[in-house]
C-alpha positions in Angstrom: 92.9 -21.6 56.5 95.5 -19.7 58.5 98.1 -20.4 55.8 95.8 -19.0 53.2 95.2 -15.8 55.2 99.0 -15.4 55.8 99.6 -15.8 52.1 97.0 -13.1 51.3 98.6 -10.8 53.9 102.1 -11.4 52.5 101.1 -10.9 48.8 101.5 -7.1 48.8 104.9 -7.5 50.5 106.0 -10.2 48.0 104.9 -7.9 45.1 107.0 -5.1 46.6 110.0 -7.4 46.8 109.5 -8.6 43.2 108.9 -5.1 41.8 112.4 -4.5 40.5 112.4 -7.8 38.6 108.9 -7.2 37.3 109.9 -3.8 36.0 113.1 -5.3 34.4 111.0 -7.9 32.6 108.6 -5.3 31.4 111.2 -2.9 30.2 112.6 -5.3 27.6 116.1 -4.0 27.8 117.8 -0.7 27.1 119.2 1.1 24.0 122.7 -0.4 23.6 124.0 2.0 21.0 127.3 3.5 22.0 127.3 6.3 19.5 128.3 9.7 20.7 126.7 13.0 19.4 129.3 15.8 19.6 128.3 18.5 17.0 124.8 17.1 16.6 121.7 19.1 17.2 118.5 17.5 18.6 115.0 18.8 19.4 112.8 17.0 21.9 109.2 18.2 22.3 107.6 17.9 25.8 111.1 17.4 27.3 110.3 18.9 30.7 108.9 15.7 32.1 108.5 12.0 31.7 109.9 10.2 28.6 110.9 13.5 26.9 113.0 14.5 29.9 114.8 11.1 30.0 115.4 11.2 26.2 116.8 14.7 26.3 119.1 13.8 29.2 120.5 10.8 27.4 121.1 12.8 24.2 122.9 15.5 26.3 124.9 12.8 28.0 126.2 11.8 24.5 127.3 15.3 23.7 124.5 16.6 21.6 123.2 20.2 21.6 119.7 19.6 22.9 116.6 21.9 22.6 113.9 21.3 25.1 110.7 22.4 23.3 108.2 23.0 26.1 104.9 24.8 26.7 106.0 25.5 30.3 109.3 27.4 29.9 109.8 27.9 33.7 109.5 24.1 34.3 111.7 23.5 31.3 114.5 25.8 32.6 114.5 23.8 35.9 114.9 20.5 33.9 117.5 22.0 31.6 119.6 23.0 34.7 119.2 19.6 36.2 120.4 17.9 33.0 123.3 20.3 32.7 124.4 19.4 36.2 124.0 15.7 35.7 125.7 15.4 32.3 128.1 18.3 32.4 126.8 19.4 29.0 125.9 23.1 29.1 124.4 23.0 25.6 120.9 22.2 26.9 118.5 25.0 25.8 114.9 25.7 26.4 112.5 27.2 23.9 108.8 28.0 24.1 106.6 25.6 22.1 102.9 25.3 22.5 101.6 22.6 20.1 98.0 23.7 20.6 98.8 27.0 18.9 100.1 27.2 15.3 101.5 30.7 15.9 103.7 29.3 18.7 104.8 26.4 16.5 105.8 28.8 13.7 107.5 31.1 16.2 109.6 28.2 17.5 110.5 27.0 14.1 111.4 30.6 12.9 113.6 31.1 16.0 115.3 27.7 15.7 116.1 28.1 12.0 117.6 31.5 12.7 119.7 30.1 15.5 120.9 26.8 14.2 122.5 25.7 10.9 121.7 22.0 11.4 119.1 19.6 12.9 120.0 16.0 13.1 117.4 14.5 15.4 113.8 15.6 15.9 111.8 13.6 18.5 108.1 14.4 18.5 107.4 13.3 22.1 104.8 15.7 23.5 101.2 14.6 23.7 97.9 14.7 25.6 95.5 11.9 26.5 92.0 11.9 27.9 91.9 15.6 28.6 88.5 17.3 28.9 87.0 18.3 25.6 88.6 21.6 24.4 90.0 23.1 21.3 93.3 24.5 20.3 93.9 28.1 19.6 93.1 27.4 15.9 89.8 25.5 16.7 91.0 21.9 16.4 90.0 19.3 18.9 92.8 19.2 21.5 94.0 15.6 20.9 94.0 15.9 17.1 95.5 19.4 17.3 98.4 18.6 19.7 99.2 15.0 19.0 98.9 15.1 15.2 98.5 18.4 13.5 100.9 20.3 15.8 103.7 17.9 15.3 103.0 17.6 11.6 103.3 21.3 11.2 106.5 21.4 13.3 108.1 18.6 11.2 107.0 20.3 8.0 108.6 23.6 9.0 111.9 21.9 10.0 112.0 19.4 7.2 114.3 21.4 4.9 116.8 21.8 7.8 116.6 18.1 8.4 117.3 17.4 4.7 120.3 19.8 4.7 121.6 18.0 7.8 121.2 14.5 6.4 121.6 11.8 7.5 118.9 12.9 10.0 116.0 11.3 11.8 112.5 12.0 13.0 111.1 9.9 15.8 107.4 10.1 16.6 106.4 8.7 20.0 103.1 7.0 19.4 101.1 4.1 21.0 99.6 0.8 20.2 96.4 2.8 20.0 97.3 3.4 16.4 95.8 -0.1 15.7 92.4 1.5 16.0 93.1 4.1 13.3 92.2 3.9 9.7 94.3 6.7 8.2 96.7 5.7 5.4 99.5 8.2 4.7 101.5 8.5 1.5 105.3 8.3 1.6 106.4 11.7 3.0 110.1 11.0 3.4 112.6 13.7 2.5 115.9 12.9 0.9 118.3 11.5 3.5 115.6 11.9 6.2 114.3 8.7 7.9 111.4 8.5 10.2 110.1 6.1 12.8 107.1 5.9 15.2 107.5 4.1 18.5 105.3 2.6 21.2 107.1 3.2 24.6 104.9 0.9 26.6 103.0 1.7 29.7 105.0 4.5 31.4 104.6 6.4 34.7 104.3 9.8 33.2 102.0 12.8 33.4 100.1 11.7 30.3 97.2 10.4 32.4 97.0 13.6 34.5 93.5 14.5 33.0 91.9 11.2 34.1 91.3 10.4 37.8 90.4 6.8 36.8 93.6 6.3 34.8 95.7 7.8 37.6 94.2 5.4 40.0 94.8 2.4 37.6 98.4 3.6 37.1 98.9 3.7 40.9 97.2 0.3 41.4 99.5 -1.4 38.8 102.6 0.7 39.6 104.6 -2.5 40.1 104.2 -3.3 36.4 104.6 0.2 34.9 107.8 1.4 33.3 109.8 4.4 34.7 110.2 7.3 32.3 113.9 6.2 31.8 112.7 2.8 30.7 110.0 4.3 28.5 112.6 6.5 26.7 114.7 3.6 25.5 112.8 2.8 22.3 112.9 6.5 21.3 116.6 6.5 21.9 117.0 3.2 20.0 115.3 4.7 16.9 117.3 8.0 17.2 120.7 6.5 17.7 121.1 2.9 16.4 123.3 2.7 13.4 122.0 1.0 10.2 118.4 1.6 11.0 117.8 3.6 7.8 116.5 0.6 5.9 113.6 0.3 8.4 112.4 3.9 7.9 108.7 4.3 8.0 108.1 1.4 10.4 106.5 1.3 13.9 108.7 0.1 16.7 107.7 -1.6 19.9 110.2 -2.9 22.4 113.1 -2.3 20.0 111.5 -4.3 17.2 109.4 -3.6 14.2 105.8 -4.4 15.0 105.2 -7.3 12.7 102.3 -8.8 14.7 99.7 -6.0 14.0 97.3 -8.3 12.2 97.6 -11.0 14.9 96.9 -8.3 17.5 93.8 -7.1 15.7 92.4 -10.6 15.4 93.0 -11.2 19.1 91.5 -7.9 20.1 88.4 -8.4 17.9 87.9 -11.9 19.3 88.1 -10.6 22.9 85.7 -7.8 22.1 83.3 -10.3 20.6 83.4 -12.5 23.7 82.9 -9.4 25.9 79.9 -8.2 23.8 78.4 -11.7 23.9 78.6 -12.0 27.7 77.4 -8.5 28.3 74.5 -8.9 25.9 73.5 -12.1 27.7 73.4 -10.3 31.0 71.6 -7.5 29.1 68.5 -9.8 28.8 68.0 -9.3 32.5 69.1 -5.6 32.5 69.6 -3.3 29.6 71.9 -1.2 31.7 74.6 -3.9 31.2 74.6 -3.6 27.4 78.1 -2.3 26.3 78.0 1.4 25.5 80.5 2.7 22.8 82.5 4.3 25.6 82.8 1.1 27.6 83.7 -0.8 24.4 86.5 1.7 23.8 87.7 1.2 27.3 87.8 -2.6 26.8 89.6 -2.1 23.5 92.3 -0.1 25.1 92.5 -2.6 28.0 93.2 -5.6 25.7 95.4 -3.4 23.4 97.6 -2.6 26.4 97.6 -6.2 27.6 98.9 -7.4 24.3 101.6 -4.7 24.3 103.4 -6.7 27.0 105.7 -9.5 26.0 104.5 -13.1 26.3 106.3 -13.9 29.5 104.8 -10.9 31.3 101.3 -11.6 29.9 101.7 -15.2 31.3 102.8 -13.8 34.7 99.7 -11.5 34.9 97.3 -14.3 34.0 99.0 -16.6 36.5 98.8 -13.9 39.2 95.0 -13.4 38.7 94.5 -17.2 38.5 96.3 -17.8 41.8 94.3 -15.0 43.4 91.1 -16.5 42.1 92.1 -19.9 43.5 93.0 -18.4 46.9 89.8 -16.4 47.0 87.8 -19.6 46.1 89.4 -21.6 48.8 89.0 -18.8 51.3 85.3 -18.4 50.6 84.6 -22.2 50.6 86.7 -22.7 53.7 84.8 -19.9 55.5 81.5 -21.3 54.4 82.2 -24.9 55.7 83.9 -23.5 58.8 80.8 -21.6 59.7 78.6 -24.6 59.0 80.6 -27.0 61.2 81.1 -24.5 64.0 77.4 -23.8 63.8 77.7 -20.0 63.5 
């Protein structure tokens, strides 16, 4: 009994000690491309924090002229100065870009096109998640307006410059949440322009700032969550790796084309079916336990995120919860029999 209690007390400490290795396992490596970018021009949206900041820093480190396209210019200037000092590259510039306002998007594009003759890399990184219901300046729902329509317009306005600068690339930072979508796009490639979407993994960024629940979950599982630098690696891989043109139009996860989409959907649907069955069984006793559409979406996202981890890490998570379950069972049973025999 004492041994079990000691093990339970030591568990947080052991997790703390193991955190670097856990993060290393979860990060699935780094972008190994050694290509340098002198004379190249890159635009990174949402580059004043998180993955965007780390991506911009790496591009600047390789000698590119980097534009930080940010809604908060003041914060962007601080980040630009930080990158300049760290990399020694003074060609890190900040420009105002509010993806929730098409006027701001057009103003940014107009200024950029007047200022630059080339554009070799466009990384559509900015995004919002779980923010309170609101609309963009043009009346679109905020998530749709910023994450999709805003970047679509920005890319459209810069597409001719991308074509003129070919070979050039467009990288769209996405998520495994795209599995839940049903939109089918036509081929929108421009001549000499290749495009990729990426899933960065679960990253400790400001994306969850609108949800207290998600911030709490991020804190609780902070041992397993990528740093912004680790989260930027797949974006850098798609932007820098030579010979990737033949894979244009694909979705990348952990440096690989996501070939297991159908397998993921089958697994996700099976788990949702099991969840619905169990919940409905309990619902016979209480209708309050029936799965609401909102709770089902939460479970969907939970399993979607779980299957975004590699197989080793998934196994480690399951083993962790299994061991904790065993420890809890022994502790509870031991306490029960101890109380009986002692007569308490």
